[in-house]
VOGU-3710 file (C-alpha; in Angstrom, 3 decimals, decimal comma):
1> mhrmtrsgwi> 88,847/80,230/136,177  85,973/79,804/138,678  83,301/77,127/138,832  79,991/77,314/140,691  78,423/74,525/142,706  74,779/73,576/142,385  74,192/74,155/146,128  75,709/77,613/145,828  73,289/78,533/143,045  70,266/77,354/145,019
11> llllmmlaaa> 71,315/79,177/148,194  71,947/82,428/146,355  68,670/82,147/144,444  66,715/81,749/147,708  68,490/84,781/149,162  67,704/86,841/146,056  64,018/85,844/146,092  63,720/86,753/149,765  65,437/90,076/149,221  63,494/90,879/146,082
21> acrkptligd> 60,235/90,439/148,018  61,237/93,432/150,137  61,857/95,875/147,342  61,478/96,248/143,614  64,919/97,116/142,149  65,211/100,303/140,155  67,713/102,402/138,235  65,869/105,711/138,519  67,150/108,606/140,604  66,697/108,536/144,406
31> dlippddyly> 64,357/111,521/144,290  61,937/109,484/142,145  61,759/106,420/144,405  58,660/106,187/146,644  59,626/106,752/150,334  58,030/103,469/151,441  60,424/101,614/149,134  63,310/102,338/151,499  61,844/100,334/154,375  64,039/97,273/153,937
41> serqdtfsvf> 66,635/98,142/151,330  69,132/100,731/150,234  70,663/101,779/146,941  74,143/103,016/146,104  75,608/104,143/142,792  78,796/105,834/144,002  81,068/102,792/143,940  84,529/103,363/142,470  84,765/102,062/138,897  87,825/102,435/136,656
51> ttvlrddsav> 88,045/101,732/132,920  91,093/101,111/130,727  91,316/100,443/126,976  93,316/97,308/126,080  94,006/95,156/123,064  91,684/92,183/123,132  92,884/88,603/123,593  93,307/86,332/120,628  90,421/83,887/120,297  89,690/80,590/118,578
61> tsnnlffplg> 88,393/81,164/115,034  88,592/77,614/113,676  85,015/76,995/114,868  83,450/80,115/113,382  80,027/79,811/111,794  80,888/82,583/109,307  84,104/84,351/108,374  84,951/88,009/107,677  87,133/88,691/104,667  88,641/91,985/103,561
71> sldeeevgrs> 90,127/95,170/104,982  88,922/98,279/106,773  90,340/101,746/107,346  88,251/103,448/110,005  89,026/106,855/111,453  88,781/105,913/115,112  90,089/102,360/115,245  92,549/102,248/112,371  93,327/99,610/109,786  92,244/95,993/110,025
81> taslymqvnl> 92,454/92,938/107,784  90,755/89,548/107,817  92,102/86,524/105,917  90,670/83,029/105,583  92,675/79,791/105,629  90,888/76,649/104,370  91,653/73,014/103,745  90,322/71,621/100,454  88,814/68,127/100,438  87,671/65,506/97,960
91> ptnnlflgnn> 84,005/65,251/96,980  84,394/61,462/97,193  87,112/58,865/97,625  88,625/57,362/94,478  87,521/60,344/92,421  87,600/59,588/88,692  87,509/62,539/86,283  87,030/60,433/83,156  89,192/59,551/80,190  91,907/62,095/79,419
101> pvldslvlvl> 90,573/65,070/81,450  91,626/68,488/80,144  91,421/71,680/82,222  89,046/74,488/81,291  89,420/76,469/84,544  89,737/76,152/88,323  87,662/78,597/90,395  87,548/79,283/94,128  83,961/79,951/95,230  82,770/81,400/98,553
111> dyaglygdsm> 79,101/81,971/99,254  78,296/85,494/100,491  76,662/85,722/103,918  76,707/89,482/104,527  78,692/92,716/104,439  79,894/95,269/106,977  80,615/98,782/105,754  80,265/100,515/102,410  78,520/98,219/99,922  80,042/100,185/97,026
121> aqhsfnvykv> 83,642/99,859/98,234  86,135/98,039/96,041  88,049/94,950/97,158  91,155/93,126/95,988  92,065/89,587/97,055  95,011/87,278/96,480  94,976/83,511/96,944  98,066/81,624/98,129  98,910/77,957/98,445  99,364/76,658/102,005
131> ieplyaskly> 102,462/74,470/102,392  101,965/72,989/105,850  99,213/70,645/107,037  96,012/71,935/108,623  94,799/69,707/111,447  91,162/69,153/112,399  92,235/68,389/115,977  94,021/71,726/116,393  92,518/75,016/117,542  93,525/77,963/115,393
141> ysdskvltlp> 93,348/81,512/116,735  92,617/84,969/115,406  96,357/85,699/115,205  97,357/82,281/113,804  99,184/81,978/110,501  100,589/79,029/108,545  103,271/78,866/105,889  102,351/79,664/102,295  104,150/79,933/98,986  105,021/83,562/98,164
151> aaigrkanfv> 103,547/83,632/94,652  99,792/84,183/94,351  97,880/81,421/92,569  94,780/83,570/92,130  93,746/87,214/92,167  90,577/89,275/91,933  91,261/93,018/91,860  89,245/96,209/92,243  85,785/94,675/92,256  82,594/95,608/94,094
161> pnlkdsvtvl> 80,900/92,576/95,710  77,355/91,980/94,511  75,404/90,423/97,365  72,001/90,830/95,732  72,102/89,272/92,276  72,465/85,608/91,424  75,067/84,426/88,942  74,662/82,009/86,037  77,317/79,334/85,557  76,998/76,791/82,716
171> gntmppqlri> 73,296/77,512/82,564  72,785/77,049/86,320  71,573/79,874/88,551  73,761/80,250/91,620  73,347/82,501/94,677  75,528/85,633/95,056  79,118/84,486/95,577  82,759/85,453/95,461  84,498/83,754/92,511  88,271/83,869/92,037
181> rltdqlgtef> 89,864/82,063/89,115  93,061/80,244/90,066  96,061/79,700/87,828  95,925/77,170/85,032  99,147/75,738/86,401  97,379/74,618/89,567  94,330/73,487/87,592  96,468/71,342/85,315  97,919/69,635/88,387  94,356/68,469/89,115
191> tegdtlkfln> 93,744/67,023/85,654  97,175/65,634/84,884  99,678/63,402/86,620  99,268/60,720/89,244  95,614/59,982/90,058  96,599/58,552/93,472  96,043/62,061/94,829  92,306/61,383/94,468  92,405/58,173/96,520  91,211/59,772/99,775
201> dttftnflng> 91,468/63,023/101,753  94,848/62,064/103,171  96,445/61,647/99,753  94,652/64,736/98,468  95,796/67,025/101,301  99,326/65,739/100,744  98,899/67,068/97,213  97,251/70,338/98,324  97,469/71,305/102,013  95,093/74,215/101,676
211> lvvqpdtsgg> 94,546/77,774/100,487  94,420/81,217/102,051  92,429/84,162/100,717  94,019/87,455/101,764  93,010/91,066/101,139  95,521/92,967/99,010  96,135/96,291/100,781  99,096/97,394/98,648  96,870/100,101/97,163  95,218/100,958/100,485
221> hsssmiivnp> 92,574/99,438/102,717  88,927/99,137/101,738  85,991/100,536/103,687  84,059/97,295/104,081  84,413/93,614/104,809  82,404/90,826/103,276  81,148/87,895/105,348  81,459/84,491/103,688  80,191/81,002/104,395  82,715/78,339/103,365
231> ydansgltly> 80,410/75,621/104,753  77,763/76,285/102,114  77,310/73,598/99,464  78,140/76,152/96,767  81,496/77,010/98,360  84,658/75,157/97,380  87,032/74,730/94,484  85,192/74,057/91,238  87,136/72,292/88,510  85,758/72,898/85,020
241> yhtddadslt> 87,069/70,444/82,417  86,282/68,201/79,478  87,275/64,694/78,446  87,406/62,633/75,296  83,810/61,673/75,967  82,115/64,839/77,250  82,326/68,637/77,482  81,366/71,092/80,251  82,158/68,789/83,153  82,627/69,954/86,758
251> akfpfsgpkf> 83,991/68,574/89,996  83,409/70,417/93,281  86,086/70,124/96,010  84,494/71,318/99,277  86,078/73,264/102,143  84,910/70,620/104,591  88,171/70,359/106,522  89,712/72,752/109,073  89,517/76,479/108,403  90,170/79,616/110,425
261> gsythdysgt> 90,143/83,400/110,265  93,311/85,424/110,829  93,116/89,140/111,705  95,522/92,077/111,940  95,114/95,563/113,444  97,179/98,719/113,032  96,291/101,569/115,400  99,186/103,912/114,646  98,088/107,482/113,967  94,557/106,939/115,301
271> pvwnylttda> 92,767/108,339/118,379  93,059/104,985/120,137  96,863/104,896/119,824  97,540/107,147/122,823  95,182/105,081/124,960  97,145/101,930/124,160  100,631/103,391/124,559  100,227/105,470/127,734  99,081/104,619/131,244  95,457/105,367/132,032
281> paagdsvlfm> 94,879/108,418/134,274  93,851/107,880/137,889  90,170/108,329/137,032  90,385/105,859/134,138  90,255/106,342/130,368  87,696/108,887/129,186  86,792/107,047/125,961  86,341/103,306/125,559  87,038/101,899/122,095  85,318/98,558/121,560
291> qglqglktkv> 86,215/96,599/118,415  85,466/93,176/117,022  87,885/90,811/115,255  89,601/90,573/118,663  90,669/94,179/118,325  89,919/96,275/121,426  88,325/95,680/124,804  87,955/97,527/128,116  89,227/96,495/131,501  86,773/97,375/134,270
301> sipyidsleg> 88,013/97,488/137,855  85,675/97,672/140,863  88,362/97,692/143,557  86,397/98,051/146,791  83,306/96,003/146,127  84,535/93,043/148,178  84,780/95,267/151,287  80,977/95,358/151,638  79,738/93,155/154,468  76,434/91,962/155,820
311> iainkaeivf> 74,263/92,626/152,777  72,186/90,659/150,298  72,163/92,221/146,844  68,694/92,664/145,355  70,005/93,924/142,055  73,348/95,123/140,684  73,654/96,739/137,265  76,665/98,253/135,578  75,956/100,783/132,820  78,199/101,963/129,957
321> plrsgepdsl> 76,828/105,048/128,143  77,180/105,279/124,368  79,539/107,896/122,907  79,398/106,992/119,202  76,309/109,031/118,376  73,461/107,869/116,154  73,621/104,328/114,724  75,225/104,194/111,298  73,642/102,047/108,589  77,078/101,421/107,050
331> ypfpgrlqfi> 78,899/100,655/110,286  76,301/99,401/112,767  77,239/99,086/116,411  77,813/95,594/117,825  74,469/94,016/118,577  75,786/92,802/121,907  78,688/93,317/124,264  79,797/90,875/126,951  80,765/91,783/130,503  83,063/88,987/131,615
341> egdtldhnsf> 85,608/88,077/134,260  89,254/88,992/133,916  92,256/87,318/135,475  95,464/88,503/137,112  97,101/88,958/133,694  94,211/90,998/132,247  93,065/88,129/130,051  89,468/87,122/129,386  88,228/84,298/131,593  85,377/81,876/130,795
351> fyidynsetf> 84,216/78,791/132,664  82,102/77,373/129,848  82,578/77,494/126,074  80,456/75,847/123,386  81,657/76,897/119,948  78,811/75,252/118,046  76,143/77,286/119,847  78,450/80,271/120,309  77,855/80,156/124,072  80,604/81,704/126,205
361> isvvdqdflf> 79,772/81,964/129,910  81,899/83,964/132,303  80,063/85,860/135,054  77,553/83,943/137,149  74,573/85,918/135,853  75,097/84,518/132,350  74,639/80,988/133,628  71,047/80,393/132,513  72,327/77,400/130,526  72,883/75,391/133,709
371> sginydyggt> 70,559/77,034/136,207  67,599/77,060/133,844  66,818/80,659/134,801  67,410/83,705/132,627  68,377/86,602/134,893  68,259/89,227/132,128  72,022/89,477/131,986  71,708/92,168/129,298  74,434/93,409/126,957  72,344/94,878/124,132
381> ldtvinkfgv> 72,215/98,587/123,370  69,250/100,061/125,213  67,846/103,342/126,481  68,251/103,604/130,245  67,417/106,158/132,920  70,788/106,876/134,508  71,466/107,668/138,157  70,717/111,352/137,490  67,286/110,559/136,043  68,448/111,281/132,471
391> sipayrfnit> 67,524/109,052/129,533  70,681/107,872/127,700  71,608/105,125/125,199  73,823/102,586/126,922  74,869/98,975/127,246  73,965/97,619/130,689  74,535/94,354/132,506  72,888/92,595/135,416  75,716/91,221/137,588  73,737/90,638/140,793
401> rhlqkilqge> 74,655/87,036/141,511  78,289/87,471/140,521  78,880/90,386/142,894  77,097/88,536/145,688  79,487/85,631/145,260  82,429/88,027/145,458  81,028/89,333/148,766  80,641/85,748/149,997  84,279/85,025/149,170  83,425/82,375/146,588
411> idnegfmliv> 84,927/84,353/143,678  88,050/86,513/143,653  87,673/90,095/142,514  90,223/90,172/139,672  88,325/92,777/137,686  86,258/92,432/134,546  86,504/92,828/130,781  84,035/94,380/128,377  84,289/92,801/124,921  82,438/92,722/121,596
421> ypgyripnhv> 80,346/89,598/121,034  80,956/87,631/118,900  84,230/89,480/118,440  85,946/86,445/116,949  83,950/86,865/113,731  82,396/90,353/113,480  84,293/93,589/112,672  81,790/96,007/114,282  83,041/98,701/116,644  81,564/101,256/119,033
431> tlygtgaade> 82,881/103,915/121,411  81,596/104,404/124,953  82,258/106,952/127,656  84,844/105,906/130,238  85,152/106,752/133,918  87,570/109,550/133,044  84,875/111,420/131,080  84,441/115,071/132,071  80,633/114,875/132,247  79,452/113,019/135,353
441> nlkpylsity> 76,156/112,240/133,579  77,981/110,104/131,028  80,424/108,089/133,103  79,936/104,328/133,494  78,577/103,477/136,924  77,605/100,565/139,134  74,215/100,690/140,848  73,479/98,275/143,698  70,214/97,870/145,566  70,693/95,728/148,667
451> ttinq> 69,210/94,604/151,954  71,198/94,666/155,185  71,102/91,217/156,738  73,306/91,868/159,803  71,351/94,329/161,976
//
């Protein structure tokens, strides 16, 4: 993990401004660059770059803004599932349900926030009771699991989510939402027995540690995932009941405590399987499979870049051409990828993380948060003119300052990782061409325009 000093930023910025005054950086072919533009700078795009497909690291999901829920079976990247663990809390301390409360029903409600995949696909979910505490002070990861009872306490089978139409409940119009009725046995535990469980959240979570909603894939995986918002005021457990004094009463128990998403991936029998189970060829993998939900990433090695001496980099861009074809309305490509540092163990490396703003800074050129300058780091799908002068769709990244710091010896060259952002909560995937691709026009490449400072 590397940290940058304020003086280092200022020095490098001055160098970049001086160098940029000599030449306007470009990505077009050498034959298209005006001859006068070579007076003080040079450009190279033949640096060795190697790409390898890897499983992505697990990541913290207990701070997600939204949560995927469901299962996917996609031809290229296999079968995935997303479950949601949630603590249930009291609406108020010393909750009083009235005289002689009697259960009508207990319903789990999750507000819809979106959908990825086929909107007409069917889903099946089971709900289980969590039997160990969930802690607000603990970080839970994309591969975390906690103990649950084996018997489902709720089930909703073979339904098509309706994200467009509102629902009417007891005469009230509610936004589109997932509603799963839980067992009357659990509901009766709310209305009967010791009322000390409603004293405060501590006594209540001793009564009910939490719930998990899991996709049921016993009949096969679906072809879409729904996105839910457990923070919404409509989300929670809704107790419907009556008393000796009134009918049609409700009490809403919010999911205001800790919650996290848990994901699984099965790549057996898919095109990506051979890439994960065999060593990459000398030229690197030919296809790069990028997948969210902490599924798949790409290791990018630039082994000889730190051997350059006596130069100031005007601009450095690394380009990853798209292989997936035309965008698909059902399975859209990730809106953004991140080009980040790796470490000696091929893990992702960040020097700043803010979960609330979903800011994850790794390479120096992302660091507009502290420097106050946006260096057009990139990462969105764009149309670029490649080094052969051909227009191609690609993800590209400006890594000028980071490579300069490697040349200055301030940062070790441990390689880089290309990941889906925000992969800890979106299921989107895309395939790119790797450095082992047969067509030179489509291989990822690094282009550096620089000025020689040691004459």
